[in-house]
Biopython code that builds the backbone (N, CA, C, O; Angstrom):
import numpy as np
from Bio.PDB.StructureBuilder import StructureBuilder

atoms = [
    (1, "MET", "N", (3.696, 2.512, -23.834)),
    (1, "MET", "CA", (4.538, 1.921, -23.685)),
    (1, "MET", "C", (4.668, 0.951, -22.075)),
    (1, "MET", "O", (3.871, 1.009, -21.139)),
    (2, "ASP", "N", (5.557, 0.353, -22.140)),
    (2, "ASP", "CA", (5.779, -1.136, -21.614)),
    (2, "ASP", "C", (6.367, -0.843, -20.105)),
    (2, "ASP", "O", (7.279, -0.021, -20.012)),
    (3, "VAL", "N", (5.975, -1.357, -19.169)),
    (3, "VAL", "CA", (6.706, -0.871, -17.790)),
    (3, "VAL", "C", (7.402, -2.248, -17.671)),
    (3, "VAL", "O", (6.986, -3.289, -18.181)),
    (4, "ILE", "N", (8.505, -2.108, -16.937)),
    (4, "ILE", "CA", (9.810, -3.260, -16.814)),
    (4, "ILE", "C", (10.152, -3.476, -15.527)),
    (4, "ILE", "O", (10.213, -2.510, -14.767)),
    (5, "ASP", "N", (10.430, -4.767, -15.073)),
    (5, "ASP", "CA", (10.004, -4.455, -13.087)),
    (5, "ASP", "C", (11.990, -5.254, -12.877)),
    (5, "ASP", "O", (12.774, -5.823, -13.636)),
    (6, "GLU", "N", (11.995, -5.075, -12.273)),
    (6, "GLU", "CA", (13.891, -5.022, -11.524)),
    (6, "GLU", "C", (14.429, -6.142, -11.985)),
    (6, "GLU", "O", (15.543, -6.412, -11.535)),
    (7, "ASN", "N", (13.856, -7.036, -12.924)),
    (7, "ASN", "CA", (14.336, -7.605, -13.002)),
    (7, "ASN", "C", (14.902, -7.868, -14.920)),
    (7, "ASN", "O", (15.669, -8.712, -15.385)),
    (8, "GLY", "N", (14.233, -6.905, -15.517)),
    (8, "GLY", "CA", (13.990, -6.444, -16.537)),
    (8, "GLY", "C", (12.971, -7.352, -17.862)),
    (8, "GLY", "O", (13.380, -7.846, -18.913)),
    (9, "ASN", "N", (11.348, -7.306, -17.222)),
    (9, "ASN", "CA", (10.427, -8.194, -17.728)),
    (9, "ASN", "C", (9.548, -7.278, -17.730)),
    (9, "ASN", "O", (9.493, -6.338, -16.937)),
    (10, "VAL", "N", (8.410, -7.632, -19.119)),
    (10, "VAL", "CA", (8.077, -6.419, -19.202)),
    (10, "VAL", "C", (6.502, -7.067, -18.654)),
    (10, "VAL", "O", (5.986, -8.181, -18.566)),
    (11, "ILE", "N", (6.159, -5.801, -18.391)),
    (11, "ILE", "CA", (4.869, -6.175, -16.994)),
    (11, "ILE", "C", (3.996, -6.576, -18.228)),
    (11, "ILE", "O", (4.311, -5.960, -19.246)),
    (12, "PRO", "N", (2.931, -7.503, -18.374)),
    (12, "PRO", "CA", (2.036, -7.566, -19.085)),
    (12, "PRO", "C", (0.671, -6.019, -18.081)),
    (12, "PRO", "O", (0.372, -5.661, -16.941)),
    (13, "LYS", "N", (0.235, -5.571, -19.969)),
    (13, "LYS", "CA", (-0.944, -4.435, -19.119)),
    (13, "LYS", "C", (-2.094, -5.605, -18.560)),
    (13, "LYS", "O", (-2.356, -6.724, -19.001)),
    (14, "SER", "N", (-2.612, -4.900, -17.489)),
    (14, "SER", "CA", (-3.601, -5.162, -17.117)),
    (14, "SER", "C", (-5.398, -4.540, -17.055)),
    (14, "SER", "O", (-5.645, -3.334, -17.049)),
    (15, "THR", "N", (-6.396, -5.524, -17.017)),
    (15, "THR", "CA", (-7.461, -4.518, -16.878)),
    (15, "THR", "C", (-7.962, -3.768, -16.153)),
    (15, "THR", "O", (-8.706, -2.794, -16.264)),
    (16, "GLU", "N", (-7.047, -4.806, -14.635)),
    (16, "GLU", "CA", (-7.432, -4.276, -13.300)),
    (16, "GLU", "C", (-7.695, -2.947, -12.557)),
    (16, "GLU", "O", (-6.679, -2.371, -12.168)),
    (17, "GLU", "N", (-8.415, -2.591, -12.397)),
    (17, "GLU", "CA", (-8.717, -1.333, -12.197)),
    (17, "GLU", "C", (-7.413, -1.064, -10.956)),
    (17, "GLU", "O", (-7.253, -1.989, -10.159)),
    (18, "SER", "N", (-6.671, -0.042, -10.837)),
    (18, "SER", "CA", (-5.978, 0.341, -10.509)),
    (18, "SER", "C", (-6.925, 1.141, -9.019)),
    (18, "SER", "O", (-7.855, 1.946, -9.032)),
    (19, "LYS", "N", (-6.370, 0.650, -8.142)),
    (19, "LYS", "CA", (-7.043, 1.793, -6.646)),
    (19, "LYS", "C", (-5.417, 2.213, -5.588)),
    (19, "LYS", "O", (-5.173, 2.121, -4.385)),
    (20, "ARG", "N", (-4.566, 2.704, -6.848)),
    (20, "ARG", "CA", (-3.355, 3.587, -6.436)),
    (20, "ARG", "C", (-3.061, 4.675, -5.945)),
    (20, "ARG", "O", (-2.010, 5.101, -5.467)),
    (21, "VAL", "N", (-4.362, 5.248, -6.129)),
    (21, "VAL", "CA", (-4.383, 7.027, -5.725)),
    (21, "VAL", "C", (-5.331, 6.838, -4.197)),
    (21, "VAL", "O", (-5.179, 7.425, -3.126)),
    (22, "LEU", "N", (-6.725, 5.376, -4.749)),
    (22, "LEU", "CA", (-7.278, 6.128, -3.096)),
    (22, "LEU", "C", (-6.187, 5.222, -1.797)),
    (22, "LEU", "O", (-5.924, 5.791, -0.738)),
    (23, "ALA", "N", (-5.730, 3.986, -2.063)),
    (23, "ALA", "CA", (-4.613, 4.035, -0.947)),
    (23, "ALA", "C", (-3.930, 4.726, -0.570)),
    (23, "ALA", "O", (-3.755, 5.021, 0.612)),
    (24, "GLY", "N", (-3.225, 5.263, -1.794)),
    (24, "GLY", "CA", (-1.954, 6.453, -1.529)),
    (24, "GLY", "C", (-1.823, 7.381, -0.716)),
    (24, "GLY", "O", (-0.822, 7.631, -0.045)),
    (25, "ILE", "N", (-3.071, 8.073, -0.737)),
    (25, "ILE", "CA", (-3.629, 9.295, 0.115)),
    (25, "ILE", "C", (-4.857, 9.067, 1.563)),
    (25, "ILE", "O", (-5.373, 9.912, 2.294)),
    (26, "LEU", "N", (-5.041, 7.012, 1.519)),
    (26, "LEU", "CA", (-5.783, 7.191, 2.429)),
    (26, "LEU", "C", (-4.320, 6.516, 3.356)),
    (26, "LEU", "O", (-4.140, 7.182, 4.375)),
    (27, "GLY", "N", (-3.303, 5.378, 3.194)),
    (27, "GLY", "CA", (-2.484, 5.128, 3.891)),
    (27, "GLY", "C", (-1.852, 6.958, 4.410)),
    (27, "GLY", "O", (-1.955, 7.022, 5.635)),
    (28, "ILE", "N", (-1.414, 8.003, 3.962)),
    (28, "ILE", "CA", (-0.997, 9.431, 4.006)),
    (28, "ILE", "C", (-1.578, 9.413, 5.148)),
    (28, "ILE", "O", (-0.969, 9.319, 6.213)),
    (29, "LEU", "N", (-3.337, 9.537, 4.981)),
    (29, "LEU", "CA", (-3.956, 10.175, 6.130)),
    (29, "LEU", "C", (-4.312, 9.555, 7.541)),
    (29, "LEU", "O", (-4.326, 9.878, 8.729)),
    (30, "LEU", "N", (-4.675, 8.158, 6.480)),
    (30, "LEU", "CA", (-4.940, 7.356, 7.816)),
    (30, "LEU", "C", (-4.215, 6.052, 8.019)),
    (30, "LEU", "O", (-4.695, 4.979, 8.387)),
    (31, "GLY", "N", (-3.132, 6.306, 7.751)),
    (31, "GLY", "CA", (-2.022, 5.000, 8.477)),
    (31, "GLY", "C", (-2.412, 4.388, 9.406)),
    (31, "GLY", "O", (-2.871, 3.259, 9.584)),
    (32, "PRO", "N", (-2.231, 5.079, 9.892)),
    (32, "PRO", "CA", (-1.920, 3.927, 11.808)),
    (32, "PRO", "C", (-3.134, 3.430, 11.826)),
    (32, "PRO", "O", (-3.003, 2.474, 12.591)),
    (33, "PHE", "N", (-4.259, 3.451, 11.478)),
    (33, "PHE", "CA", (-5.493, 2.424, 10.762)),
    (33, "PHE", "C", (-5.392, 1.602, 10.325)),
    (33, "PHE", "O", (-6.002, 0.584, 10.655)),
    (34, "GLY", "N", (-4.459, 1.692, 9.254)),
    (34, "GLY", "CA", (-4.050, 1.074, 7.806)),
    (34, "GLY", "C", (-5.469, 0.329, 7.582)),
    (34, "GLY", "O", (-6.056, -0.747, 7.705)),
    (35, "VAL", "N", (-5.625, 1.952, 7.079)),
    (35, "VAL", "CA", (-7.686, 2.112, 6.148)),
    (35, "VAL", "C", (-6.707, 1.617, 4.701)),
    (35, "VAL", "O", (-6.959, 0.470, 4.334)),
    (36, "HIS", "N", (-5.997, 2.117, 4.149)),
    (36, "HIS", "CA", (-4.829, 1.344, 2.838)),
    (36, "HIS", "C", (-4.975, 0.331, 2.670)),
    (36, "HIS", "O", (-5.454, -0.021, 1.592)),
    (37, "LYS", "N", (-4.603, -0.700, 3.739)),
    (37, "LYS", "CA", (-4.453, -2.135, 3.641)),
    (37, "LYS", "C", (-5.898, -2.818, 3.370)),
    (37, "LYS", "O", (-6.108, -3.872, 2.770)),
    (38, "PHE", "N", (-6.669, -2.102, 3.860)),
    (38, "PHE", "CA", (-7.796, -3.367, 4.371)),
    (38, "PHE", "C", (-8.552, -2.447, 2.117)),
    (38, "PHE", "O", (-9.428, -2.805, 1.330)),
    (39, "VAL", "N", (-7.794, -1.607, 2.117)),
    (39, "VAL", "CA", (-8.156, -0.944, 0.324)),
    (39, "VAL", "C", (-8.013, -1.801, -0.271)),
    (39, "VAL", "O", (-8.867, -2.394, -0.930)),
    (40, "LEU", "N", (-6.312, -2.166, -0.100)),
    (40, "LEU", "CA", (-5.979, -2.946, -0.803)),
    (40, "LEU", "C", (-5.569, -5.059, -1.101)),
    (40, "LEU", "O", (-4.745, -5.724, -1.729)),
    (41, "GLY", "N", (-7.085, -5.387, 0.064)),
    (41, "GLY", "CA", (-7.136, -6.623, 0.817)),
    (41, "GLY", "C", (-6.731, -7.402, 1.384)),
    (41, "GLY", "O", (-7.201, -8.503, 1.670)),
    (42, "TYR", "N", (-5.014, -6.555, 1.833)),
    (42, "TYR", "CA", (-4.511, -7.286, 3.134)),
    (42, "TYR", "C", (-5.057, -6.892, 4.222)),
    (42, "TYR", "O", (-4.645, -5.851, 4.734)),
    (43, "THR", "N", (-6.239, -7.723, 4.901)),
    (43, "THR", "CA", (-6.091, -8.025, 6.171)),
    (43, "THR", "C", (-5.541, -8.091, 7.121)),
    (43, "THR", "O", (-5.372, -7.293, 8.042)),
    (44, "THR", "N", (-5.014, -9.723, 6.820)),
    (44, "THR", "CA", (-4.096, -8.802, 8.245)),
    (44, "THR", "C", (-3.314, -8.177, 8.207)),
    (44, "THR", "O", (-2.813, -7.922, 9.302)),
    (45, "GLN", "N", (-2.777, -7.617, 7.158)),
    (45, "GLN", "CA", (-1.028, -6.208, 7.902)),
    (45, "GLN", "C", (-1.964, -5.130, 8.164)),
    (45, "GLN", "O", (-1.446, -4.126, 8.654)),
    (46, "GLY", "N", (-4.155, -5.061, 7.804)),
    (46, "GLY", "CA", (-4.610, -4.359, 8.194)),
    (46, "GLY", "C", (-5.075, -3.831, 9.712)),
    (46, "GLY", "O", (-5.082, -2.815, 10.407)),
    (47, "VAL", "N", (-5.400, -5.036, 9.729)),
    (47, "VAL", "CA", (-5.423, -5.167, 11.345)),
    (47, "VAL", "C", (-4.258, -5.152, 12.222)),
    (47, "VAL", "O", (-4.428, -4.541, 13.277)),
    (48, "ILE", "N", (-2.467, -5.981, 11.924)),
    (48, "ILE", "CA", (-1.644, -5.374, 12.300)),
    (48, "ILE", "C", (-1.661, -3.808, 12.724)),
    (48, "ILE", "O", (-1.303, -3.296, 13.784)),
    (49, "LEU", "N", (-2.167, -3.244, 11.609)),
    (49, "LEU", "CA", (-1.419, -1.939, 11.860)),
    (49, "LEU", "C", (-2.671, -0.917, 12.558)),
    (49, "LEU", "O", (-2.428, 0.242, 12.895)),
    (50, "LEU", "N", (-3.768, -1.432, 12.680)),
    (50, "LEU", "CA", (-5.034, -1.145, 13.577)),
    (50, "LEU", "C", (-4.788, -1.777, 14.427)),
    (50, "LEU", "O", (-4.977, -0.935, 15.304)),
    (51, "ALA", "N", (-4.381, -2.977, 15.149)),
    (51, "ALA", "CA", (-4.300, -2.995, 17.231)),
    (51, "ALA", "C", (-2.785, -2.869, 17.559)),
    (51, "ALA", "O", (-2.394, -3.048, 18.712)),
    (52, "SER", "N", (-1.908, -2.552, 16.520)),
    (52, "SER", "CA", (-0.316, -2.197, 17.283)),
    (52, "SER", "C", (-1.145, -0.482, 18.025)),
    (52, "SER", "O", (-1.146, -0.006, 19.160)),
    (53, "THR", "N", (-1.784, 0.013, 16.623)),
    (53, "THR", "CA", (-2.479, 1.598, 17.030)),
    (53, "THR", "C", (-3.326, 1.552, 18.062)),
    (53, "THR", "O", (-3.432, 2.594, 18.708)),
    (54, "ILE", "N", (-4.290, 0.145, 18.568)),
    (54, "ILE", "CA", (-5.080, 0.938, 19.627)),
    (54, "ILE", "C", (-4.343, -0.356, 20.742)),
    (54, "ILE", "O", (-4.665, -0.279, 21.928)),
    (55, "VAL", "N", (-3.840, -0.951, 20.518)),
    (55, "VAL", "CA", (-3.134, -1.358, 21.821)),
    (55, "VAL", "C", (-1.962, -1.231, 22.387)),
    (55, "VAL", "O", (-1.439, -2.111, 23.071)),
    (56, "THR", "N", (-1.325, 0.201, 22.066)),
    (56, "THR", "CA", (-0.404, 1.240, 23.182)),
    (56, "THR", "C", (-1.475, 1.696, 22.985)),
    (56, "THR", "O", (-1.209, 2.447, 23.923)),
    (57, "CYS", "N", (-2.679, 2.068, 22.617)),
    (57, "CYS", "CA", (-3.189, 3.422, 23.579)),
    (57, "CYS", "C", (-2.715, 4.873, 22.616)),
    (57, "CYS", "O", (-2.533, 5.973, 23.136)),
    (58, "GLY", "N", (-2.623, 4.694, 21.671)),
    (58, "GLY", "CA", (-2.108, 5.447, 20.707)),
    (58, "GLY", "C", (-0.849, 5.597, 20.515)),
    (58, "GLY", "O", (-0.543, 6.156, 19.462)),
    (59, "ILE", "N", (0.243, 5.171, 21.417)),
    (59, "ILE", "CA", (1.465, 5.437, 21.125)),
    (59, "ILE", "C", (2.085, 4.811, 20.260)),
    (59, "ILE", "O", (2.905, 5.469, 19.620)),
    (60, "GLY", "N", (1.932, 3.387, 19.937)),
    (60, "GLY", "CA", (2.132, 3.212, 18.263)),
    (60, "GLY", "C", (1.628, 3.773, 17.419)),
    (60, "GLY", "O", (1.848, 3.506, 16.237)),
    (61, "ALA", "N", (0.957, 4.539, 17.748)),
    (61, "ALA", "CA", (0.559, 5.346, 16.087)),
    (61, "ALA", "C", (1.057, 5.766, 15.329)),
    (61, "ALA", "O", (0.947, 5.502, 14.132)),
    (62, "ALA", "N", (2.235, 7.097, 16.213)),
    (62, "ALA", "CA", (3.955, 7.328, 15.738)),
    (62, "ALA", "C", (4.291, 6.133, 14.932)),
    (62, "ALA", "O", (3.850, 6.371, 13.808)),
    (63, "ILE", "N", (4.951, 4.759, 14.944)),
    (63, "ILE", "CA", (5.541, 4.390, 14.369)),
    (63, "ILE", "C", (4.621, 3.932, 13.307)),
    (63, "ILE", "O", (5.004, 3.570, 12.195)),
    (64, "THR", "N", (3.185, 3.970, 13.763)),
    (64, "THR", "CA", (2.683, 2.825, 12.762)),
    (64, "THR", "C", (2.086, 4.516, 11.081)),
    (64, "THR", "O", (1.938, 4.334, 9.872)),
    (65, "SER", "N", (1.946, 5.826, 11.883)),
    (65, "SER", "CA", (2.113, 6.738, 10.772)),
    (65, "SER", "C", (3.026, 6.530, 9.663)),
    (65, "SER", "O", (2.837, 6.266, 8.476)),
    (66, "ILE", "N", (4.248, 6.753, 10.487)),
    (66, "ILE", "CA", (5.635, 6.323, 9.429)),
    (66, "ILE", "C", (5.149, 6.018, 8.350)),
    (66, "ILE", "O", (4.948, 6.689, 7.338)),
    (67, "ILE", "N", (4.892, 4.604, 8.673)),
    (67, "ILE", "CA", (4.629, 3.249, 8.036)),
    (67, "ILE", "C", (3.966, 3.694, 6.534)),
    (67, "ILE", "O", (4.421, 3.738, 5.391)),
    (68, "GLY", "N", (2.665, 3.997, 7.138)),
    (68, "GLY", "CA", (1.844, 4.847, 6.282)),
    (68, "GLY", "C", (1.563, 5.622, 5.221)),
    (68, "GLY", "O", (0.788, 5.570, 4.266)),
    (69, "LEU", "N", (3.026, 6.924, 5.944)),
    (69, "LEU", "CA", (3.166, 8.223, 5.025)),
    (69, "LEU", "C", (4.084, 7.302, 3.831)),
    (69, "LEU", "O", (3.974, 7.634, 2.651)),
    (70, "ILE", "N", (4.951, 6.182, 4.201)),
    (70, "ILE", "CA", (6.169, 5.472, 3.479)),
    (70, "ILE", "C", (4.856, 5.117, 1.836)),
    (70, "ILE", "O", (4.726, 5.727, 0.775)),
    (71, "GLU", "N", (4.104, 3.811, 2.432)),
    (71, "GLU", "CA", (3.709, 2.966, 1.672)),
    (71, "GLU", "C", (2.735, 4.527, 0.901)),
    (71, "GLU", "O", (3.101, 4.705, -0.260)),
    (72, "GLY", "N", (1.709, 5.507, 1.346)),
    (72, "GLY", "CA", (1.193, 6.041, 0.469)),
    (72, "GLY", "C", (2.344, 6.691, -0.595)),
    (72, "GLY", "O", (2.437, 6.129, -1.686)),
    (73, "ILE", "N", (3.208, 7.830, -0.329)),
    (73, "ILE", "CA", (3.973, 8.060, -1.134)),
    (73, "ILE", "C", (4.429, 6.986, -2.224)),
    (73, "ILE", "O", (4.253, 7.268, -3.410)),
    (74, "ILE", "N", (4.961, 5.867, -1.902)),
    (74, "ILE", "CA", (5.708, 4.498, -2.401)),
    (74, "ILE", "C", (4.385, 4.609, -3.857)),
    (74, "ILE", "O", (4.551, 4.846, -5.053)),
    (75, "TYR", "N", (2.901, 4.266, -2.912)),
    (75, "TYR", "CA", (1.858, 4.187, -3.890)),
    (75, "TYR", "C", (1.781, 5.280, -5.164)),
    (75, "TYR", "O", (1.898, 5.162, -6.384)),
    (76, "LEU", "N", (1.535, 6.354, -4.293)),
    (76, "LEU", "CA", (2.167, 7.637, -5.539)),
    (76, "LEU", "C", (2.593, 8.380, -6.304)),
    (76, "LEU", "O", (2.446, 9.532, -6.715)),
    (77, "THR", "N", (3.600, 6.863, -6.543)),
    (77, "THR", "CA", (4.933, 7.674, -7.089)),
    (77, "THR", "C", (4.895, 5.969, -7.932)),
    (77, "THR", "O", (5.870, 5.586, -8.578)),
    (78, "LYS", "N", (4.374, 5.616, -7.868)),
    (78, "LYS", "CA", (4.716, 4.039, -9.191)),
    (78, "LYS", "C", (3.573, 3.850, -10.355)),
    (78, "LYS", "O", (2.601, 3.271, -9.870)),
    (79, "SER", "N", (3.359, 4.232, -12.045)),
    (79, "SER", "CA", (2.484, 4.260, -12.491)),
    (79, "SER", "C", (1.298, 2.946, -12.235)),
    (79, "SER", "O", (1.296, 1.822, -11.732)),
    (80, "ASP", "N", (0.376, 3.824, -12.887)),
    (80, "ASP", "CA", (-1.146, 2.170, -13.093)),
    (80, "ASP", "C", (-0.270, 1.097, -12.916)),
    (80, "ASP", "O", (-0.139, 0.648, -11.778)),
    (81, "GLU", "N", (0.254, 0.686, -13.700)),
    (81, "GLU", "CA", (0.808, -0.341, -14.222)),
    (81, "GLU", "C", (2.216, -1.283, -13.402)),
    (81, "GLU", "O", (2.863, -2.255, -13.790)),
    (82, "GLU", "N", (2.254, -0.784, -12.636)),
    (82, "GLU", "CA", (3.633, -0.939, -11.965)),
    (82, "GLU", "C", (2.703, -1.162, -10.555)),
    (82, "GLU", "O", (2.933, -2.246, -10.019)),
    (83, "PHE", "N", (1.902, -0.494, -10.010)),
    (83, "PHE", "CA", (1.370, -0.329, -8.926)),
    (83, "PHE", "C", (-0.053, -2.227, -9.082)),
    (83, "PHE", "O", (-0.381, -3.151, -8.338)),
    (84, "VAL", "N", (-0.283, -1.884, -10.148)),
    (84, "VAL", "CA", (-0.974, -2.936, -9.497)),
    (84, "VAL", "C", (-0.342, -4.623, -9.976)),
    (84, "VAL", "O", (-0.782, -5.622, -9.408)),
    (85, "TYR", "N", (0.750, -4.716, -11.109)),
    (85, "TYR", "CA", (1.382, -4.945, -11.148)),
    (85, "TYR", "C", (2.154, -6.063, -9.826)),
    (85, "TYR", "O", (2.554, -7.227, -9.868)),
    (86, "MET", "N", (2.086, -4.800, -8.492)),
    (86, "MET", "CA", (3.114, -5.192, -7.452)),
    (86, "MET", "C", (1.845, -5.323, -6.628)),
    (86, "MET", "O", (1.561, -6.236, -5.854)),
    (87, "TYR", "N", (1.437, -4.706, -6.804)),
    (87, "TYR", "CA", (0.602, -5.155, -5.337)),
    (87, "TYR", "C", (-1.138, -5.379, -5.403)),
    (87, "TYR", "O", (-1.898, -5.549, -4.450)),
    (88, "GLN", "N", (-1.368, -5.334, -6.436)),
    (88, "GLN", "CA", (-3.093, -6.112, -6.717)),
    (88, "GLN", "C", (-2.607, -7.363, -7.358)),
    (88, "GLN", "O", (-3.072, -8.289, -6.693)),
    (89, "THR", "N", (-1.670, -7.965, -8.637)),
    (89, "THR", "CA", (-1.494, -9.255, -8.688)),
    (89, "THR", "C", (-0.520, -10.267, -8.192)),
    (89, "THR", "O", (-0.612, -11.492, -8.275)),
    (90, "ASN", "N", (0.649, -9.384, -7.538)),
    (90, "ASN", "CA", (1.189, -10.840, -7.100)),
    (90, "ASN", "C", (1.292, -9.723, -5.762)),
    (90, "ASN", "O", (2.469, -9.430, -5.550)),
    (91, "LYS", "N", (0.662, -9.283, -5.154)),
    (91, "LYS", "CA", (0.541, -9.156, -3.844)),
    (91, "LYS", "C", (1.488, -9.062, -2.896)),
    (91, "LYS", "O", (1.629, -9.820, -1.937)),
    (92, "LYS", "N", (2.327, -7.843, -3.259)),
    (92, "LYS", "CA", (3.592, -7.705, -2.393)),
    (92, "LYS", "C", (2.593, -6.699, -1.042)),
    (92, "LYS", "O", (1.868, -5.715, -1.191)),
    (93, "GLU", "N", (3.069, -7.680, 0.555)),
    (93, "GLU", "CA", (2.410, -6.999, 1.541)),
    (93, "GLU", "C", (3.033, -5.676, 1.661)),
    (93, "GLU", "O", (1.950, -5.090, 1.651)),
    (94, "TRP", "N", (3.757, -4.861, 1.750)),
    (94, "TRP", "CA", (4.814, -3.939, 2.865)),
    (94, "TRP", "C", (6.001, -3.126, 1.886)),
    (94, "TRP", "O", (6.968, -3.300, 1.143)),
    (95, "PHE", "N", (5.617, -2.689, 2.156)),
    (95, "PHE", "CA", (7.089, -1.723, 1.000)),
    (95, "PHE", "C", (7.204, -2.378, -0.252)),
    (95, "PHE", "O", (8.012, -1.974, -1.088)),
]
sb = StructureBuilder()
sb.init_structure("model")
sb.init_model(0)
sb.init_chain("A")
sb.init_seg("    ")
for serial, (resi, resn, name, xyz) in enumerate(atoms, 1):
    if name == "N":
        sb.init_residue(resn, " ", resi, " ")
    sb.init_atom(name, np.array(xyz, "f"), 0.0, 1.0, " ", f" {name:<3s}", serial, name[0])
structure = sb.get_structure()
């Protein structure tokens, strides 16, 4: 079955392995530390989440945990093809 993006274009099948489940679970469990961003290769965004948690002495963790939860749920609700296309091929950084 072909996957179609928001513009109606067919997303080509990728041979790249999807990190969807790993990134989704890490986003939900360790979102304040940005571990899911590091797994996907988004070092800058991971450092932003980690620094905002550490610099605020954990107070910022309330916000970064919500970000991680939302991103984890988004990752887990996508198919492998959509996930690879969006987050690994096209490098969509946030949400």
